[in-house]
N, C-alpha and C positions, 0 to 999 in steps of 0.2 A: 448653205451653212446657217446655223442658228445665230441670231443676233440677240444681245441681252435685252431683257424687258426694260432695263433702265434707259437704253438709247431709243428703242422703238416706241416707248410709252411717254416720251417727253411732252407731247401735246395732249395726252390724255385720250387719244383716239379721235380727236376732232381737229378743226382748223387751228393753226397757230396765230391767226388774226391778221396775217399779212396779205391776204388774197387780193384786196383792192389795190394795194401798193404794187404787188407783183404784176397785176394786169396793166397798171399804168406804165410800168417799166417796159413791158412787152410792147405796148403801143409806141412808146418812145423809140424802142429799137426798130420798129417798123417804119419810122420816119414821121410819126404823128406828133405834132406839137401838143404837149400836155403841161398845164400849170400844176406843179406839184406842191401841195400843201399837206404833205403826209408825214415826213420824218423830221426829227429835230436836228437838221443839218444847217448850220449858219450859211447865209448867202455871201458872207465875207469869208475869207480864208485866214489861216493862221497869220498873225502879224509878222511883217518882215523882220523886225529885230529878233523875234523868237526863232524864226527860221535861220537867221544869221548865226545865232548862238548855237543852234543845233548843228549847223554846217561847221562852225569852228571846232566844236567838241568832237565831231566825227573826224575832221581833218587832223586834229591833234592826237588821234589814236584811240579815242574812247569808243571803240567799236567791238571790243572783245567781250567776254563774259563780264557783266557788271555784278556787283554784290547782290546776292539773291534777295535779302531783305529790302533792297533799295540802297542807294548811296547815302552815306552819312549826311551829306549836304542836303539832299532832297528830304530825307526824313526829318532833319532838324528844321528845315524851312516849313514843311507841313505842320510839324508840332508847334512851331512858333505862331503860325497863322491861326491854328485851332485854339491855342491858349489865349491869344489876344482877343479872339472873337467870342469865346465862351467863358473865359475866366477860370477854366478847369486846368490845373497843372498838367502839362503834357510834354513828354520828351520823345526822343527818337525811339525809345523802347516801347512806346505806345503806338508806333506806326509801322506798317508794312506796305511797301509799294507793290501795286498789282498792274497787270496789263489792261487797264481801263476799269470802269465802274462795273461792267458786267462780270468780269472775273472776280471782282471784289465781292459782289453779291453771292456768287457761287461759293467762294472761299469762306465767307462769313457764315453761311448756312452749314458748310462742312464742319465748322468749328462748333456750331450750336446744336446740331441735330444728329442723332443716330438714325439708322434705317428704321422706318416704321413710326418715328416720332411725328406728331402733328405740328405742322408749321402754318401759322396764321398769316394772312395778308389782307389788305383792305381792297374792296371792290368799289369803284373802278381801280384798275391796276395797270402798270406798264406791262405790255404784252408778254414779256419773257418771264415774269415772276412765277407763274405756276410751273412752267417747264424747268426753271432753275431749281425749284423745291423738289420736283420729281427726280431731277438729275442727281441730287445728293441722297436720294432714297427716302425723303420725307413724304408725308401725306399732306398735300396742300388743302387748306380749308379757308374759304373766303368769308370775310366779314362784310356784309352788304351795307351800303350807305344809300342815301336818298337825295335826289336832285333838289327836292323842296327844302332840304336842310343844307344845301351847298356841299353835299357829299362829306360833311364832317361825321366821323363815326360816333355812334351812340354808345354810352356806357353799357346799357343793358344788352345790346347786340354783341359787344365785345366780350362781356363777362359770361354770356351764355355759351361761348365757345372756348374760353381761355383756361378753364379749370383742368382740362386734360391735355393741354398743349405744351409745347416746349419753347416756341419762339413766336415772335410777332414782327412782321416786316411792315414798315411805314415809309411814306415818301412825301415830304413837304419841303418846299413848294412841290405841288403834285403834278405829275404826268400820269394821266391825260387831262385832268380837270382844270388845272391852273389855280386850284384852291390852295391857300396857305392855312394850315391847321392853327386854330386859336390856342392861346395859352391854356384855356380851360380844357380843351381837347387833349393837349399834350400832358397836362397834369393828370387827367383821367387815365390816359394810357400808362403813364408812369406808375400810378397807384395800382392799376391792374397788374402790371408786370411784377411789381413787388409782392402783391398779395397772392398771386398765383405762380410766382417763381418762374417767370418767362425771361428768356433772352429777348432784348429789343434790338432789332437790326434797322437802323435809320439811314435811308437812302437820301443823302443831302446834296446830290449833284447840281441842284438848281438853287443853291443857297445864295447866289449872287443876283438872282432874278426875282426880286420881291417888289411889287408895285403898291401893295396895300398891306398894312400891318407890319409884322416883323418876323424874321426867321429866328426861331428858338430851337437850338439843338437839345433834344431830350437828355443827352449826356450831361448837360449842365444842371439838370434838376437834382434835388437832394436824393442821395442814395442810388443814383442811376449810373454813375460812371463805371461801376464794377459789373453792370449787367447790360451795357449798351455797346454795340459795335456800329461805328459810323462809317458809311461808305461815301467817299468823295472822288472827284475826277477832275481832270483838266479839260475835258471835252466841252462842256457847256460854258464854263466860266471864262475860258481863254480861247475858245474857237479852235480847239486842238483835237477834234473828234478822231481823226485818223492816226494820231500819235499813240493812242492806246496807253494812257498813263493815268492810273487811279491809285487809291489807297484805302486801307482800313485803319481806323483809330479805335483802340480798345484797351482793355487791361493787359498789363505786361505779360502775364502768363499765357493768355490767349494768343497774343501777337507772337510769342516765342514758338508756339505750336503751328501758327499759320506760316511762319518762316520755314518750318520743316515741311509743311504742305507744299509751299512754293518750290522747295528743293526737289520735290518728287513730281511736280506738275509743270509749271510755267518756266521755272529756273530764271525768274527775274525779268526785268525790262531793260532794253538797250540803254547803255550808259549815256550816249549822246542825247537821247530823248529825255532822260532824267535831268541832265545838265540844263537843257532848254526849259524844262518844266520848272526847275528851281529858279532860273532867271525870270520866267514869266510870273511866278508867284510873288517874287520880290518887287514887281512893278506896282503892287499894292491895289487898294480899293478903287482908286481913280481909273486905273486901266480896266479893271473888271467892270466898272460902271460904263465905260466906253463900249465894251463888248456887248453889254446888256441893253444899251440905249435903243437900238433899232426895234427891239421887241416891245419896249415900253411905248415907243412912238407909234408902232403899229397897233398896239392895244387901244390907244386913244383914237386912232383912225377907225378901228373896228367898232368902237362904241358909238361913234358918230354915224356910221353906216347903219348899224342895227337900230339906232334910235329913229330912223326914218321909215321903219316898217313895223308890222305887228305880228309877223308869222314866225320868225326865227328868234328864239330866246337865247340869252347869254348867261351861262353859269358865272357867278362872280369870278372875274379874271384877276386874281390877286398876285399871281406870280408865274414863273416859267415862261416858255416860248410858245404856249398853246392857248387856244380858245376851245371851250366845250360848248357847242351850239345845240340847243334844243329844237329839233325839227318835228316834234310829235304832232304839231298842228297840220302837217301834211298827210297824216294817217299812214305814213310809211315807217318802216324800220330804218335805223341808221344805215344798215347794210344796203337795203334796197335804194335808199336815197343816194348813197355814195356811188353805187353802180350807175344809177340813172344820171347823176350829175357828170360822171366820167364819160358816159356814152354820148350825152347830148351836148355837153359844153367843154369836154376835155379838161375838166378840173378834177384833180384827185385829192380827196380828203379821206380820213380814216373813220370807218364806222365806229360808233360808240360800243357796239357789241364786240369789237376786237379787244376791248378792255374790260369785259365782264358784263354781267346781266344788269348791274345797277345803271349802266350808261346806255341801255337800250333806248332807241328813239332819239339818240344824239349823234353828232359827228364831231370829230376832233379836227381842228384846223391848226396847222403849224404856221407861225408868223415868220416865215423864212424866205420870203421873196421881196424884191424891191417894193418900196411903199406904193407907188402908183399902180403897179401890177397887182399888188395885194388888195388894194382898195377896189380895183375893178373886179377881181375875182370874187370878193365878198359881195359886191353889188349883184353880180351874176348869180351867185348862190342864193341870195335872198329873193331875187326875181323868180328863179326856178322854184323855190319853195312856195312862193305865193301862188304860182300857177298850179302846182300840185295840190295845194290846199283848196284851191277853188274847184 
């Protein structure tokens, strides 16, 4: 039977970037101990009080169909959080709840793009971005950035592609690089979106993980609220990856249509998960800082380890739970180095090439294991790189 080109063409005919990760998982299934530094999965689990609230909500009967846009309580809680942190007036009518950030990315592009429209995104990128754009029928087009410039996009590179495009997807703090876009970069992006009439889709799921600089939501910039769709999630900020609860914040008219889309696709998020999410968000910034603290601590450990050698370089690690390491001194591609490290030391990292051509010759390390094991794995990675460079 024929399958649609939409589904068979999600990866563009090539790898989806997960090959090293999948090999590591096969090794683990075969009983081989592997140190996984691949995906953004917290080494802690969802906090007990959040799970208790989830349990109470389920036991009290909130297990049937929940309101498709999201419960009023959760939408109000998200709106209040966004308004407090950005200064932009936001109500529940600006919010739709989605089954995680990935579903929000898909829905946001469904709102912005017709089939055949050009959808821009920044390279390096989270591995699902191009497939998400193909999935809605858009034509993905990457805007390359450069390691020497800390992967901040250039105005001339963006404007060379923006005139015939419909949307631009950005992510700051950034996965995979750990870079936080500067105010100047975000103002340049906003000016380009306004001059070339682009929708801006801003993936802000790492907004609570900022180690240097500040997080600035582009929705808060002048004249941007009406052309920006912000994607948020409970996954990273509250260690609720498996709960699959996210949201889109945007103009009321767009949100109304996204609610219609949800009616025809996901049909909402379980009510007991929404109740727990609302409870978690109301714990405030101090709780979010507690969830983020291990990554800030491990970033400091990593900087100490990397300072003791001269082979592996560190892209400025300003935010998120990842490090982007430059291993070009080894003469190897990121993919070759990642396979080599996995085979010889049973340490799994993600090749930079999984995230686009701009990150070639790099590997991404997730700071998601206990401190001592993390430091040991980084020492081993650096020693391995030194041997290969020699």
